[in-house]
Each structure stands twice: as C-alpha cells, then as structure tokens.
N, C-alpha and C positions, 0 to 999 in steps of 0.2 A: 387151253387156248392161250393162257399167259405164257406157258412154256414155249409154245411155237413162236410167239412174238419175240420172246427173249432170244431164241435160237436165231431167228432172222436178223435180229439186231446185232448179234455177235458176228454173223457172217458178213454183214455189211461193214462193220467196223474193221474186220480183218482185210476186206478188200481195199478199204481206204488206206490202211497202213501199208499194204503191199504197194499200192500205187505211189504213195509218198516216198517209200524207200527207193523205188525204181527211178523216180524223178530226181531224188538227191544223188543217186549214183550217177545218173546221166549228167547232172550239173557238175559234180566233181570231175568227171571225165573231161567235160568241156573246159573247165578251169585249168586242169592240168595240161590239156593239149594246147590251150591258148598260151599258158605260161611257157611251155616248151617251144612253141613256135615264135613267141615274141622275143626270146632272148633272155639273158640273165637279168633278174630283178624287174622285168617288165611284164605286165599282164594286159592282154588286149581284150576289150569287151566284145561280146557277140555282135557280129555285123550281119546284115541281111545278104542273102545270096543275090547273084546277078539278076537284074530285072525285078527285084523285089519278090521273087517266088519263094515258096517255103523251102527250107533247107532239106526237108525230107518228110516222108509220111509213113504211116504204118496202117495195116488193114484194120478196119473197124469191124465190130461184131455184125453190123447189118450189111456188110459187103462193101462199104465205102472206105475212104482213108481219112485219118485224123492228122491234121497239120498243126504246127505250133505257130502262133503269131510272131512276126518278125518286126523289129523296130530299128529305125535309124537312130542310133544312140545320140549323135550330135544334134539331130532335130529334137529329140526328146529333151535333151539338156537345154536347148534354146527355148523350148516351150516352158520348162520349169523356171528358167531364169527370168524370162521376159513376160510371161503371162500369169504365173501364179502370184507374183508380187507386184503390186502397183506402186509401192513406196520403197525406194532402195534403202532408206534409213533403217529399216527394220533388220538388216543383215546383222547388225551388232547385237540386237536383242536376241535373235535366233542363236547366235554363237555363244553368247553369255548364258542363255538357257541351257544349251548343251553342256557347257562347262559346269553349271550348277547341278545338272543331273548326274554328271560324273562324280562330283563331290558328294552328292547324296548317296551314291552307290557305295563309295569306299567307306563312308561313315556308317552306313547300314551294315556292311560286311564286318566292320571293326567291332560291332557290338558283340559278335560271336567269336571273333578272332582278333585280338588286340594287335597282333603282329602285322596285320594288314595295313594299319595306319603308319607304322614306322615311328621314327623319332626325329627330333631336330626340325629343320626346315620342311622336311617331307610331311611332317604331321600337321603343318599349318594349312588348314583347308581354306583357301582363298583363291581369288582370280586376279590376275594382273594383266593390264593392257598397256602396250607400249607402241608409240608411233616413231618411225625413223624417217625423217624428211629426206635425208641424203640418199637412202636406199629406196625410198618410196614404198615402205612396207609397214604393215600394221600387224602386230603380234599379240595374240591372246594366250595366256598360260594358266593352266589349272593343275592342281595336284590331286586330281580325281583318280578314278579306278584305272584309267588308261586302256589301251587296246593291244591285243596280241597281233602277230602278223596275219593270222587267219581272220581276226575280227576286222582288221583294216580292209582286207579284201572283201569280206562279207558286208560290212556296214557302209564303207565308202565306195565300193565297186558295184553295189547293187542299188539302183535308184529306188528311193522311197523305202529302204530297209531301215528299220528302227531297232537299234540295239536295246534301248530301254524297253520297247514293247516286248521283245523276247525275254528280257530280264523280269518284267512284271509277270509274264505268262509263266515263267519258271517258278517264281515265288507263289503264284496262285495255285499251281499244281501241287506245291509243297505246303499249301495253307499258310504262306507267310505274308508279311506285310508288303504292300506295294510300294512303300517308302515315298509315296506322293511325288511321282516323277512325271514329266511331260513327254519327253521323247528324245533320245540320243542319236544324233547323226542320221536322222530321217531326211525328209526333203528339206528341212530347215538348214542343214549343212550346205546345201547347194545355193543358198541365198548369198553365200560369200562371193559367188561369181557375178553378182550384181555390181560389185565394185572392183573385183580382182580379175585379172586375166590368167593368173596362175596362183595355186594354193599349195603350200607345203605343210604337211602334218607330221609332227614328231611325237611319238607316243611310246610309253613304257608301261607294261603291265607287270604286276607282281609275279605272275606265273612264268615269266620269261626272263632270262638273265640279261638280255640286251634290249635296246630300244630300236624301233624301226622308223624309217622316213617314208611317208606316202606323199606323192607329188603328182599333180595333173593340171592341165590347162583347159579343162572342161571339154576336151575332145574325146576321141574314141579310146584313148589309152591312158593309163596311169602307171607309174613306176613305184616299186617298193624296194628299199635297200636297207641294209643294216646301218645304224647310226654309229659311226666311229669317231665322232667329234668329242672333244673334251667337255663340251657343254650339254651332253645328252642328259635328258631329264631322268631323275631318280625314279619318279613315278608320275603318271599323269600325261597330259596332252598339251602340245604347244602348236598353235595354228599361226602360220605366217601368210599374210595376204599380200601379194604383189599387185599393188593398186594400178587401175587403168589410168590413162592420161586425164580423163575427165573426172576422176575421183580424188583429186588432190585435197578437197575440203576435209576429207576424213583423216588427214594428217594434222589437223589443227586441234589443239588441246581443248579449246572452248566448244568446238563441235562435238568431240567425243564425250566430253563431260555432260553436255546437254542431253545427248542421246541416252547415256547411261542413267542419268537422273530421271529422264522421262519414262523409259521403258523398264529399267531393271533396278530402280532404287530400293525396292523391297525384297530383293533376292536374299535368301537366308545367309549367304556367305559374303564376307567383305570383298569389295571390288576396288582394287587400287589402280590408279592411273598415273603413269609417269609424266611429271610436269617439269618444265624447265624454269629456272629462277635465276635472276642476276643478283649477285651478292658482291659486296666490297671485301676484298682480301688483301692483306698486307703484302707488300713487295719485299722479298727476301734480299738482304744485302749481297752484292756480287762478291764482296771480299770473303775470304775463307774464315774458318773457325778461329785461326790464330789472331787475325786482325780484329775479329769480334771480341776475342778475349782481351786483346790489348786495349781496345776502346773501353771495355768494361773496367779494367784496372785503372785507367786514367780517370774514368768517371768516379771511381771510388775515392781516388786521391783528391780530386777536386772537391768532392763532397765533404771530406774530412777537413780540408783547408777552409772551406766556407764555414763550417761549423765552428772551428777554432776562432775564426775572425769574428763571428757573431758573439762568442763568449767574451772576447777581449774588448769589444766595443758595444756594451749594452746600451749606452746612452745615445747611440747614433740613431737618428730618425730619418727615414727615407722619405723624400718628397712623394706626394701622391701620384703626380703625373709620371715621375720616373719609375715608380713601382708598377704602374700600369704598362708602361713601355717594356719593362723587364719581363713582366708576366706574359705579355704578348710574344716577346722574343722566345721565352722558354717554351710556351705552348707551341709556337711554330717550329721550334727546334725539336720538341719531343713528339709532335704529331707524326705518326708513321705514314709512309707513302703507301697508297692502296691502289688497286685496280679492279675493274669489274670482270667477273668471271661467271660463266653460265654453269650452274650446277643442276643436277637432276635429282629429284626426290620422288617418293611414292606418296600420293595423296589419296586418302580414303574418300570415295565418291558417294557411296550409299550409306550415309550416316543415319538416316531415319529407319526405324524399325517398323515392321507391319503389326501395329498394335491390334488390328482386328483379329489376328490369330489367337490373341489371349482372351481370357475370360474378362467380362466387363467389370467384375468386382476387383480385378487386379490392376486396372488402369486408373490412374489418378486424373483429376480434372485438368491439372496442368499438362499432362500428356495428351489429353484429348484436345485441348486448346492449341498446343504446339502442332499436333497432327493436322488440325484444321488450317492453321497458317501455312503449313507445307503444301497441302493439296489444293487449297483455295487460292493461295498466293494473296491473301487478304490479311490485314492487321486486325487486332481486336479479338473479341470472343464471339462465338455464335450465340444466337438466341436460344437454340435448343439442339439436342443431339439424340440419336438413338443408335445403339450398338447391339446387334442381335446375331443369332445363328439360326438359320432355317434348316429344318430337317423334314424329311418325308419324300415326296416325289423327286425333289432336287435338293441337294445339300449345298449351302453356300453361306458365307459370312458377309456382313455388311456393316458399314458405319455411314449414317446420313447426318448432315448438318443443315440447319437453317441459318444463313448469314444474317447479320444484324441489319444489313442494307441490301436492297435488291440491286442486281446488275443494271448498268445504265440502259442497255438495250433489251431489257427483259420483255417489254411489251412493244418496243418499236420494230423488232425484227423477229416476230413470233414464229415464222416459218423456217428459220435457219436451224442448222444442226446445233445441238447442245453438246458441250464437252465438259459439263460439270460432273457427271457421273462417269467414273472410269471403271472399265471392266478388266478384271485380272483373272488369269487362270493359273492357280498355284503361284501367286505373288508375281507373275509376269504380266505386264500390261499388254492386253490384246488390242483394245481400242478405246478411245475417248471421244469418238464421234458417233452420235446417234441421231437419227432423224425421228425423234420421239419414239424410238424402238424400245428403250428400257424403262422410261417413265413417260406418262402422258404429258401433253403440252403444258397443262396448268400447273404441274409440279416442276417445271423447268428451272425454278429458282434453287432447288435443292443441290447440295454439293456433297459428294461422298464417293465411296468405292464399293464394288461388289466383287467378291472373289469366290469363284465356283470351281470345284473339281470335276463336275459332271457336264460342263457346258460343251456341247458338240460343236467344234470349229473345223473349218476346212484346212487344207494343207498349208495355206499361207498364214493362218492364225490371225488374220486381220479383217476378214469379212464375215461377220456373224450371220448365221442363217435365221430366218424367221421360223424357228422350230418351236415345238411344244415346250421344250425346256425353258427357252427364253420367255415364253408366255407365262409359265409358272413363276419364274423369277419376277417378272413385271408385276404380276398380281400380288405377290407377297410384299414386294417393295412398296406398292401403293398402300396396302393395308398398314404396314408399319409406319409409313410416313404420316398417314392420317391419324394413327394412334398417337404419334409424337405431337402433332399439332393439337389434338384433343387434350393431351396431357398438359400442354401449355395453356390451354383455355381454362383448365380446371385448377391450375396451380395456385392462383390467388385464393380461391375458395378453400383449398386444402390447407394452405398456410394459415388462413384465418381459423379454420377448425382446429388445427394443431395448436395454435396460440391459445384458443379457448380451453382446450383440454389441459394445457400446462397451467393455465390460470386456475382451473378447478382443483388441480393437484396441489397448488400452492395454498389455496384457501383451506384445505384440509389441515394444514399445519398451523398450530397456534402461533400467532404473531401479532405483536402490538402494532396497531396502525397509527401512523403519524401524518401530520399535514405534508411533510416532505415526501413520504411514500405516495400519498394521493397525488401530489403534483408530478412526481416521476411517472406514475401510472398514466395520468392524463397526457403527459408529454409523449410517452411511448405509444399511446393510442393514436394521438394526432399524427405521429410519424408513420404509423402503420397505415392510416387512412391516406396519407400523402404518398405512400410508396407506389410507384407506377405499376400498373398491371402489365405483366410481360406479354399477355395476349394482345392487348391493345397496340403495343409496339409492333407486333407481328401483323395485326390487322391493317394498320395504316400503311405498312410496307407491301403486304401481299394480299390485301383484301380482294383485289380484282382477280387474282389467280383462283381464289376459292369460288368466286362467282363464275369464272370460266369453267371450273370443274363441275359446278351444278348444271351448266349447259351441256358439257361434253361427256361426262362420266355418268351414264345411266345406272351402272351397277352400284356406285357409291354415293348416289344423290342424297339419300337420307343422312348419311354420315356428314356429308359436306354441308347440308342445310343446317345442321346443329352448330356449325362453325360460323354461320353468318352473323353479322352485327349490323344494326340499323340505328339511325337517329329517328325518333318518333315524336308524336305529339305529346308524349308524357316523359320525354327526356329533356334535359337541359342542353339546348344547342350551343350555349356559350361555354359549357363544361366539356373539355375534350375527353374526359374520362367516363362520361355518362353515355353509354351505349346499351342497346337492348338486343337480346337474342330472340329467336322465335319462341323458345321455351319461356322466356320472360313475358313475351306477349300473351302466350296462352294462359299463364297464371293470372294475368290482369284482365282477361276477357270477361264480359258480362255474362250472366247466367243464360240468357236467351240468345247470346251472340253466336252466330253460325259461321261467319266469315272472318278472315284476316284482311283488313282493309289496307290499301296502300295508294299513294298518290305520287305522281312523277312531275318533275319540274327542273328548272335550270339550277336552282339552289334551294336550300332549306327555307330561306326567307320568302322566296317566291311561292313555294308550296304552301307555307303557312297562310298566305293571303289569297289562296285559291278559293273561288266561290263554290267549288264542289265540296269543300270541307265544312261549310257553314253549319249545316244541320248535324253533321257527324260529331263535330266538336261540341256543339250544344248538348248533345245527348251523351257526351262523355265516352265516345268510342275512340280507342286508340288507333292511330294511323301511321303506317310506315312511310318514311320519306325517302323517295328514290330520286337521286339527283345525279348519279354517274351514268354515262352513256350505256354501260353494259347492264344496268339494273333491269330494264324492261326485258331485255333478251333473257335475263336469268329467270324472272318471274313467269315468263311464258313457258319456260322449261320446268317450272315448279308449280304445277296447278294446285297442289294442296300440301299441307304439312300436318302430320299427326291427325289426319281425318278432318282438318279444317281447310276449306277452300280459300284461296287468295282471291280477293276481288278488288278491282280497280275502282276508285271513286269517280273516274272520268268515263267509264263505260255505261252503255245504256241499260245493262242488266243489273244495275246497282239495286241492292236491297238492304234494309235495316235488319235488326233482330226481329224475331217473330212478333213480339208485343208491339214494338214501335212501328213495324211495317203494317200491322193490322190497323193501328190507329190512323196512320197516314193514309191508308187506302180508304178507310171509312170517310175521312174528311174530303178526299178528292172525289169520291163517288157522288157526294152531295152537290158538287159544282161543275161536274163534267158537262152536263147538258147546258148549263149557263154559258160556258166558255166554248161550246162547240162552234158557234159562228166565227169566233176569232181564230181558232186552230184551223178551221177550213179556209178562212180568208188568207192566213199567213202561208199555208201550204200552196195555195193558188198563186199568191203574189210572189213568193220567193222561188217558185218553180223547182228546178233541179238542184238548187242549193241545199235543200233539206230533203231527207228521206221521209221524215214524219215530224209532226208537231204535236206535243202532248204536255199535259200539266206535270209539274215536277214536285217531288216530295223532299228533295235534298237541299232546297234553297231556303235561305232565311231572310237576307237583306238585298240580294241581287235579283233583278227582274228576269234575267234569262241567261242560260248557258247552252253550249253546244257539246253534246257527247258523241262518242263514236260507237260503232257496232261492237258487239261483244268480242268478236274475233279480229277486229281491225286494229290498226295502229292508233295509239293515243297521239295527242298533239305534240308532246315531247318527242315521241318516236318518229313522227313524220319529219320534224325538223332534223333529227339525226340522220335519217335515211337520205334526205335531200342534200345534206352537207357532205356526203361521201364524195371523194375525188373522182372515183370511177363508177358512180352509181348509175344504174340502168332503170329508169322509171317504169319501163315495161315489165320488169321482173317483180316489182312489188306494188304496182298500180292497184291491183285488186285489194290490197291490204289497207289502202287509204283512199276510199272513193271521195269524190267531190261533195256528195250529199252527206250532211250531218243530221243528227237527231236534235231538233230544237226543243228545249225544255223551258217552259215559262212558269213563273211564280204567280199563281192565281190571286194571291193577296197583295201583290205589289201595286202601288197606286199608278205607276206608269202602264202596267199591263191592263189595269181596270179602265184607265183613260183610253187606251187603244181599243178595248172592247166596246166602250161607249161609241167611239167613232164608227166602228164597224156596224154596230147595231143600228146606229142612225143612218148610215149610208154604206152599204156593202161594196160600193164602187168608189169609195172615198179616195181621192189622190193623196190627201194628207195622211190617211191611215196607212196607205201603201208606202209612202216615203218614210213614215215613222217606223213601220215594220222592217224596212230594209236597214234603217239606221240602228235599230235594236239588234238586228242580226249581225251587222258588222261590228258593233261594239262587243257583243257576246263572243264573236270570233276571236277578238283580241284578248279579252279577259279570260277566255278558256285556254289560251296558250297557242292558238293556231296562227299561222302566217296569213296575212291578208291576201285574198285571191285577186282582187281588182282594186288597186290603190286609187286609181283615178276616179272610179265611181264613188268610192267611200269619201274621197276629198270633196267631190262636187256636192254630195248630199250634206256633208258637214258644213260647208260654206253656205249652202242654202238655209240650213237651220240657224246658223249664226246671223245671217241677214235678217231672218224673221225675228229672232230674239232681240236683236239690237234695233229693230224698227226701220231697217233699210228697205225701201220699196223693192219689190221683186223685179220691176222693170227698170230700175235705176241703171243708167249707163255709166261706163267708165270715162272719166274726163281726161282729155289730153292735156298734159302739162306743157306750157310754152316756156322756152328758154328765155332768160332776160336778154334784151337787145344790147349790142355792143355800144360803148360811149363814142360819140363823134370825135374825130381827131381835131385837136386845137390848132389855131393859126400860129404863125411864127411870132407875132407881137404878143400873143397870150403866153407863149412859152417863155419869152424874155421877161415878162412881168413876174411869172412864177419863179424864175431863177433869181431875180432880184430880191423878192420876198424871202426866199430861202437863205440868201446870203446875209440879209439883215438879221434874220433869226439866229443864225449861227454866231454872228458877232455879238449879239446880246448875250448869248449863252457863255461866251468866253469872258466877257466883262463880269458877269455874275460869278464865275468861278474864281476870277482874280480877287474880287472883293471878299469872297469867303476865305481865301487863303490869307488875306491881310488881317482878318479878324483873329486868326489863331496866334496866341502868344507863345513864343519859344523862350524858355528860361535861359539866361546868359550863363556862361561858365562860372563867372565869379559868384553868382547867386546860388549855385548848387552847394549842398552840404559837402564838407570835406570828406574825402574818401569815397565819394560816389561819382559814378560816370554819368554824364549827361547824354541821353540818347540823341542820335542825329534827328534832324527835323524830318527827314524823309524815311525813317525807319521806325516801326512800331516798337514800343517798349516790351521786353521779354519778361515773362514771369519768372520768379525765383524757382529753382529746382527743389 
C-alpha cells in the first residue's frame, strides 16, 4: 500500500514539474516577443486584449477551455502605489531595506568566495543617500550584490516578485542559511512611485562585465540599456528617484535624516546622508606666485630690520596704548580675508546599534541607559529593564524599560494609541502605533522594542494583522513585564538578604572589634534602612496601572495582586515608606480570621474616623484603606486572595472571625426581642429610606450607621459614580438603591432613650422626629450624600429651638429700620456753622502755642564742628 502511495506521489510531482516548465517556456516566449516588438532596449509588459477578453484558451480535460487572467498593468500599479501604502514616508524605509538585503547577500556570498566582495571602495558595505535640489532627484546607493540584466527584468518587471525570496528558497533547498533577509525588490520597490513619477535603477552584478540601467515611469513599459557612463557602479545598485511636484519635502536634509533615524536607525550597515555645510574659506590673492614671493621676501627683510632695531634699543619702553594700537593694526593686517562656501560631506545617520541582538551578558549598564535615552527620548535612567529572547512558537528578541516617571497623559488619554513599544522585523521598524494590540492598556507605560523574524505582515509592512503570532508575542511580553516588576518588588529583600550573608561571612573571620567599627556598622545599617525602596518609587508612579490590570487582566490577576500595596490600620500613615502587601496582611491575620477587611473613603484620615471600624480596630483586626477612585473597582474584580475573601466594612454582610462573631451574636440574641418595637417603629417611620433596621455588632461609640447591600455600591462609590461628567444614572441605579440598611447600637444611650419613647407611645411624634434626625446624621457620618437637605435642616432647627428653650410657636419678629432725622432750618444751620468756625480757630491758637514752647538752639550755642538741624527737619541718626 505504501508503494502505491509513493508511486502516485511521484506521478503527481512529475505532472507539476512539466506544467511549471511549460509555463516558464511560455513566459520566456512572451518576454522575447515583447522585447522584439518594443524595440531595442525596451520591454513592454503584457497588456490585456481588446475588450478585456482573454488572450487565448486551450481545451480542458473536461471539455471546457482554460483561460489566463488578464490585468491592466497601469491599474495594478495604481492600486499598489495608492492603496497598499497609507503613509508615503515609508518609501525610504522600503528602499533602504532592499539595499540592506542586497548588502546582506554579498556579505553572505563572500563567506565562501572572498573575491565576491572585491577590494577598496567596493568592499565598503554601506548605504549612501543624496538629495539634489537642482535636479529634484533623490539617490540611494549600495554596494550590494547587484542585479544582472535578466534579474532586472524578472525582479523589477514582474510585480510582487521578490529576488530575496528566491534567494532564500535556493539556500533552503541547499540547506543553507537564510541570511536573515526581508525581501529584495518585491512590492516594496514600487513604493518609490509614492513620491517619484520616474525611477532610474543602475545595477552591476559580479557575474556580468557591464552594468545596466532600468528606467520606468510606472506605466506599462520600462527600458533597459547598457550603462556606458564613466560613473557606472563597480558593483551594487543605485536608485534615482525623480520626485513629483508635491514631494519637494523629501529633498530637505532634516526630513530625510528624521525618516532614516525613525525607521532604519538599527540597520546592520552604516547609512550615510550627504549634508551641506557653510564654512569660512580664505580668499586666494589675485596676484600670481611671483608677487606672492616678492611680498614674502619683503616681509622677511622687514622682520630682520625690526629684530635688529630691538637689539640696539633694549631700553626703549613702548607706551601701553600705542602697543595696543599697533597690535590691533598687526592683527587687522595679518587677518586673512575669508568667504562663505557650501561644502558637502557624508554624515553617518544610524549611529546607534541594535543592542537587543546581543546577549544580555555582553551589554553594559551604560549601553542599556544610552539605548533607553535613544528610544524613549527621555533623560535619566530607567527604574528597571528586562532583555530577553523568546523561543518556541515564535522567536523574537525584546528589551523593555520602566521609565522613572510616567508620561503626562498616561491616564488622561487612556484610549489613545500608544507608541512606546516599537515593532521591528529584522531591525527595520514596522510600526510604533498600537491600539493596545501589543501590550494591554495597563502596561502602556512600558517603553521598548520587539524584533521578530516570524511576524507575518502584509505587503505594505505597516499594518499588522491580529494573528496568532501577534497574540503569542503579546502573551510573552506581558509575562516578562510582570516578572520585571516582581523582581523590582523583591529587590530590597534580596539586597538585605545578600547583605546579611556577607555579614555572616565576615564574622567567620577573626577580627578585633573596636568602638569605631561598631560605629561604622551602625552608620551603615542606618544608611541601609534609609535607602529608598525602588518598588515604592514604582508604586507611587504606576500603582494605578497595576490596579487597572487587576480589573482587566483575568489571566494574570493573581500575579498582579501580589504587586498591590496598601496603607492599613497597622502601617504608619505618616511614613511614606510603610506600605503593606496582601501577603503581609495574610501573615498578620488572626488565627480565626476568615476575611481580608477593607474600608473606603476620601482619605486615610477620613477612613480612620469611620464609625464602621470602631469594633474592628478594638478587636485588633487589620483594615486596608482604599482612598483612590479606582480602588473599589479593583476589589470588586478581586473577590478573594489566596483563599481569603475580601470583605467591606461598610457592607451589610459584614462578619468578624468565628469566635468574635459567635460572641457578638450571643449578645444580640439576648436583646433582640427587647428592641423589636424600636426596629419596627423606625422601619415604619422612615419608610422607603431604609430596607431594613437591625441591631449592629460593629459599633462601639456611634449610635447608628447606614450600610449598603452586599452587591451594591458603597458610599464612596456612589459619590464617584455621580461625579462622572457623562454619567447615566439609569445604568447604575440598581447598584445604589435609595433604601439603606440601618444598623443601631443597642447599648448606646441615645438609642435606649429612643426605645423608651417608643415603648411609652408607639405613635410618638417626638420619637419619629428623633428617628429621622438619627437617620440623617448616620447618613452623613457613613459617608453618603444627603438626599433631602431642606428636610434635614428643618429638623435640625427644630431640635435647636427645643434645646435652647425657644417656644415652638415663637414667631419671627420684623426688624424696623431707624427713622430718618428731620431736616434742620436755615437758622439752625447758621448756628452750627458758627460753632464749627469757633472750634477751628481755637484749634489753630492751640497749635501756635505749642510751637512757641519748642526751643530751637541757636547756631552760636552749638558745639564746634556740629551742624544744627533745621527747625522743620527731624534730626537724622548717625550711620
């Protein structure tokens, strides 16, 4: 049976080979006929027959005819140019990638045949880019493998034909190395027509003695001719793009440099860009060499005479100003005349090397920091980094960094595309725009690169597909990123353990201990304690991102939960370094404790004063403080940790540990019947404001609190949801019903007073008013917003009147304005004016008498040498 299968396989393979040979023969005939009909040096691409009908058919085995598809070449070229590429900037990336592939080929071939590489300039494997503004051309030159005349026709005359693909297939069949190439002159070559209306290709291959010129305007024809110019390349390919009218920006040096650095800065081969620079050059004297020689002789004679004069007149001293003038004249006389000239030089653009292709042990910290500054465009050093190579289903290399500071808009514009992770395919940038396609949203702060050889990309190389390969890369990146963050969280503990081990080793050595050594040891210990924890720096910057990850990443929820940090009832809120993890909480749990307790509020201070925590703190239970808006969203997505459930101190399902809960229940069972009239009265009096009224076990000094249902929003969450700019109450109304659970403290004197009023008269108006006031006060102390401010204010004023002794029926008095003074008569006005004049005269007389009493010393009475201050000026203090 196996023999029959093998025989049929050989027959099928022979049939395929025969069909392929016949098609190749037909293609050669078509090319030769087209070449003969198009004239010398011109090749015409296949064009469709009239009316778009098939050029011909042949009988099929089933009695039908088989036709070949026809294509309008100009239309296909238009689709390639205008539809495959959405960004015309990438043409330079595509052409540089092709040049790099050609250089890779010649380097690979030179490993087995050194003569392939040549010597001198031909052996320099590099890429040069030149812009000519006068001619409006852009030229790219490489010394790669080049192309023969047949390869020019096959590679450039056949749309989507990849010379590199054929090269790789040939090596694969010979069990050779694929040399890590992308694709030579496939569809990427035609991206040149995004900016050029005509392209000229000059290429020289080692297998042919002459170079050839390929030229086309992206129409149905292209020409090939022998290159007879003196500047024909020795080996390699030179592309000249005759730019369109609207593509003048690609003649600017800054634009070209930016594109090369963005897309191709990590190409293996150096990329040189021709840049213009203005320099000062001396102006040559118009006189001939004889005149210059004569001037030189005269200068020599003058110099000898001056020297003799100085020797005979040693005592002569030149005036300083004269010397300066003479020096200025000499400098002016000696300064050569210059002019500005534009010179051209080759500048290396891709200075940075792809360090991710090297082993991590070979890369220094300085190189990592420098690479971070390059790709992140940020100063300083990163908080952490990871450099790894992934192997398995997909092979790729990556370097990820955590910046020391988060981006300004990290949380403000969370739905925007992120460009921090750059995707490379064999060191060529494919894209740096991901809509959370490569990393989840909560890791959007990471900066780095991913370089994969296996990534399937479409012909434009700029739009990644949501493929299985990309999903595998994403999963591995997330895992490595979380490992890096976990390593940062464990760094301080590892450093402390390492320091302890070193100390134990030192203690094994005999050494005399001195007071100075003890002081040094204590100083070092203090410095170690004060050394900041690197993970706390990370947590303060990116803690919200980890919490967001707990909400969104179900697969890695446990790993992310280990990275959470909290301020708790057993940490020091004033100490910025005192934080607790969930593992720390579990270590401090009581023996019978089943739950991890948490409480939410606006701040740590407000949570500490919450009435819900009174009994918890008395019983020494630790409570997590949640004060950021995202915290409650997070705990709703994290119902338990390591088998312990998270329980809110504000929910109605609150419970203590087994022993404490049992004791509390026994105490309440004894008074339930006693307080039943009060709970029934309050439920009836408050109506739909409360869903139930019950005795509480969690209160210590507060008479009453209002809790929410187990699956409802807490008070803090209600405030956050209502504060949203575009909140829709209908979407979350079921999560925060108006009715609350009213819990009263049976031992509080206020509650007992209320019970007495109800027992005395179950229709008591005073008890009803007091019950409403207790409810409103509990609403505020429990953190809820007041539902009816006017009712609360009215009840409070009524209570204040009663306490202050104001009668309930007392009315508000109208305040009368004081009456206006009657206008005075004319005689009264005259008397008032006269009195005012007399008073003013008396005041002037008094001032004159006062001035007369002041004695002013005469000039002759003053001591000699002292000035007498003027009478109308104050005497000044001595300095």
